[in-house]
C-alpha positions as CSV (number, residue, x, y, z in Angstrom):
1,K,18.4,12.3,-3.5
2,K,17.6,8.6,-2.7
3,S,18.2,5.9,-5.5
4,L,15.6,4.5,-6.8
5,L,17.1,1.0,-6.0
6,D,16.5,1.5,-2.2
7,G,14.5,-1.0,-0.7
8,L,14.7,-3.9,-3.3
9,D,15.7,-7.3,-2.6
10,L,18.6,-8.0,-5.3
11,T,19.5,-11.4,-3.8
12,G,19.3,-13.9,-5.8
13,L,20.0,-12.5,-8.9
14,N,23.7,-14.1,-9.7
15,K,22.4,-17.8,-8.4
16,P,22.0,-20.8,-10.7
17,E,18.4,-21.0,-10.8
18,A,18.0,-17.0,-11.6
19,A,19.4,-17.7,-14.9
20,S,16.0,-19.1,-16.2
21,L,14.3,-15.5,-15.0
22,P,14.1,-12.8,-16.7
23,A,16.8,-10.3,-15.4
24,G,15.0,-7.3,-13.6
25,L,14.2,-6.1,-10.7
26,F,11.7,-7.4,-8.5
27,I,9.3,-5.6,-6.0
28,P,6.5,-7.1,-3.5
29,L,3.5,-7.1,-5.1
30,D,2.3,-5.3,-1.6
31,D,4.5,-2.1,-2.1
32,I,2.8,-1.4,-5.6
33,E,-0.7,0.7,-5.7
34,P,-2.4,1.7,-9.0
35,D,-2.3,5.1,-10.6
36,P,-5.9,6.9,-9.9
37,D,-5.4,8.9,-12.7
38,Q,-4.4,6.1,-14.9
39,P,-6.7,6.6,-18.2
40,R,-7.9,3.1,-18.6
41,K,-10.4,2.5,-16.1
42,M,-10.5,-0.3,-14.3
43,T,-13.1,-2.1,-11.7
44,G,-12.1,-4.0,-8.1
45,E,-13.9,-6.9,-10.2
46,A,-12.1,-9.6,-12.2
47,D,-13.3,-10.1,-15.6
48,D,-13.1,-13.5,-17.5
49,D,-9.7,-12.1,-19.0
50,L,-8.5,-11.1,-15.9
51,K,-8.9,-14.6,-14.2
52,L,-7.0,-15.9,-17.7
53,L,-4.0,-13.7,-17.4
54,A,-3.8,-15.0,-14.1
55,D,-3.6,-18.5,-14.9
56,S,-0.9,-17.6,-17.3
57,I,0.8,-16.1,-14.5
58,V,0.7,-19.3,-12.7
59,Q,1.7,-21.5,-15.1
60,H,4.6,-19.2,-17.1
61,G,5.1,-15.6,-14.3
62,I,4.7,-12.5,-15.7
63,L,7.0,-12.4,-18.6
64,Q,6.7,-8.6,-19.6
65,P,7.9,-6.3,-16.4
66,I,5.6,-3.3,-15.7
67,T,6.7,-0.1,-15.7
68,V,6.5,1.9,-11.7
69,K,7.4,5.2,-10.2
70,S,9.0,5.7,-6.9
71,I,6.3,7.4,-4.8
72,G,8.8,7.2,-1.8
73,G,6.8,5.9,1.5
74,Q,8.2,3.9,4.3
75,D,9.0,7.3,6.3
76,A,10.2,8.8,2.8
77,G,13.2,6.3,2.7
78,G,11.6,4.3,-0.4
79,G,9.8,1.3,-1.2
80,K,6.5,2.5,-2.8
81,Y,5.9,2.4,-6.1
82,Q,3.0,3.9,-8.0
83,I,2.0,1.7,-11.6
84,I,2.4,3.9,-14.6
85,A,2.3,1.1,-17.1
86,G,0.9,-2.8,-16.2
87,E,-1.9,-2.5,-13.9
88,R,-4.0,-5.3,-15.5
89,R,-0.3,-7.5,-15.2
90,W,-0.3,-6.1,-11.7
91,R,-4.1,-7.0,-10.6
92,A,-3.8,-10.5,-12.3
93,A,-0.1,-11.6,-10.3
94,C,-2.2,-10.4,-7.1
95,L,-5.3,-13.0,-8.5
96,A,-2.8,-15.4,-9.1
97,L,-1.2,-15.5,-5.8
98,R,-4.1,-15.5,-3.7
99,S,-5.6,-18.2,-5.8
100,G,-2.7,-20.5,-3.3
101,R,-1.4,-22.3,-6.4
102,P,2.1,-22.0,-6.8
103,C,4.1,-20.2,-10.0
104,Q,4.8,-23.7,-12.6
105,R,8.1,-21.6,-13.6
106,K,11.1,-23.0,-11.5
107,G,12.0,-20.0,-9.3
108,Y,9.3,-17.5,-9.7
109,D,8.0,-15.9,-6.2
110,L,4.3,-14.9,-7.3
111,K,4.9,-12.4,-4.3
112,R,7.2,-10.2,-6.1
113,I,6.2,-8.8,-9.8
114,P,8.9,-7.7,-12.2
115,V,9.4,-3.9,-13.0
116,F,10.7,-1.2,-14.6
117,I,11.3,1.7,-12.5
118,R,10.8,4.8,-14.3
119,D,10.9,9.0,-13.4
120,P,8.7,10.3,-16.0
121,E,9.5,13.9,-16.5
122,S,6.2,15.5,-15.3
123,S,2.2,14.0,-15.3
124,I,2.0,14.8,-18.8
125,D,4.9,12.6,-20.1
126,K,3.7,9.7,-17.5
127,L,0.0,10.1,-19.5
128,E,1.6,10.0,-22.9
129,M,3.8,6.6,-21.8
130,Q,0.3,5.4,-20.1
131,M,-1.5,6.1,-23.3
132,V,1.1,4.2,-25.5
133,E,1.2,1.7,-22.9
134,N,-2.7,0.9,-23.6
135,L,-3.2,1.7,-27.2
136,A,-0.7,-0.7,-28.0
137,R,-2.3,-3.0,-25.7
138,Q,-5.8,-4.7,-25.0
139,D,-8.0,-1.2,-26.8
140,M,-8.9,0.9,-24.1
141,S,-13.2,2.2,-24.6
142,P,-13.8,4.9,-27.1
143,T,-14.4,7.2,-23.6
144,D,-11.4,6.2,-22.0
145,I,-9.1,7.4,-25.1
146,G,-11.4,10.8,-25.5
147,L,-11.4,11.8,-22.2
148,A,-7.7,11.1,-22.2
149,L,-6.6,12.6,-25.5
150,Q,-8.8,16.1,-24.6
151,K,-6.9,16.4,-20.9
152,L,-3.1,15.4,-23.3
153,V,-4.1,18.4,-26.1
154,Q,-5.4,20.6,-23.3
155,E,-2.4,20.5,-20.7
156,T,0.4,20.1,-23.4
157,G,-0.9,23.1,-25.4
158,V,0.4,21.0,-28.6
159,S,-1.4,20.8,-32.1
160,K,-3.6,17.4,-32.7
161,A,-1.5,16.7,-35.3
162,E,1.5,16.7,-33.0
163,M,0.0,14.5,-30.1
164,A,-0.8,12.0,-32.9
165,R,2.7,11.8,-34.0
166,R,3.8,11.4,-30.4
167,L,0.9,8.5,-29.6
168,G,1.9,7.1,-33.2
169,R,-1.4,7.6,-34.5
170,S,-3.0,9.4,-37.6
171,D,-4.3,13.0,-37.4
172,T,-7.5,11.9,-38.5
173,W,-7.7,9.4,-35.4
174,V,-6.5,12.3,-32.7
175,K,-9.8,14.5,-34.1
């Protein structure tokens, strides 16, 4: 089995200017794609909040890495990733890069984004991670929440009380 680190650019992690950057892995924006099954549905259009986030990224870079999983690519040799959590940050990073402005944070390359690489055990595990991430961030629409909860409960076979525990919510909220 190939390493999840195959294809990543790890050069520069020990350079003095890297000390001001978050430690971790950076992946080119072009090597990342959104998850079509993401419970939070996003349009291709940039809303005002996304534009504000892009402006913040130009100023400070990405402060919180996104979470991705390897999906292979490059003749199954690795190098392509799918977003588990952080699609808005990724979209805003793409907007920031397209703005043509350099990042004001010394040494930060807008062509790359910091990531955590995870290997979810199943599609349900991935969906639970996405739900927790989205519920902890900007509110999902009630329709997106309801559809994702229904899918989770049906596909896992767990009780609504157990699902509430897993998501850090009340039984009433899940019901």
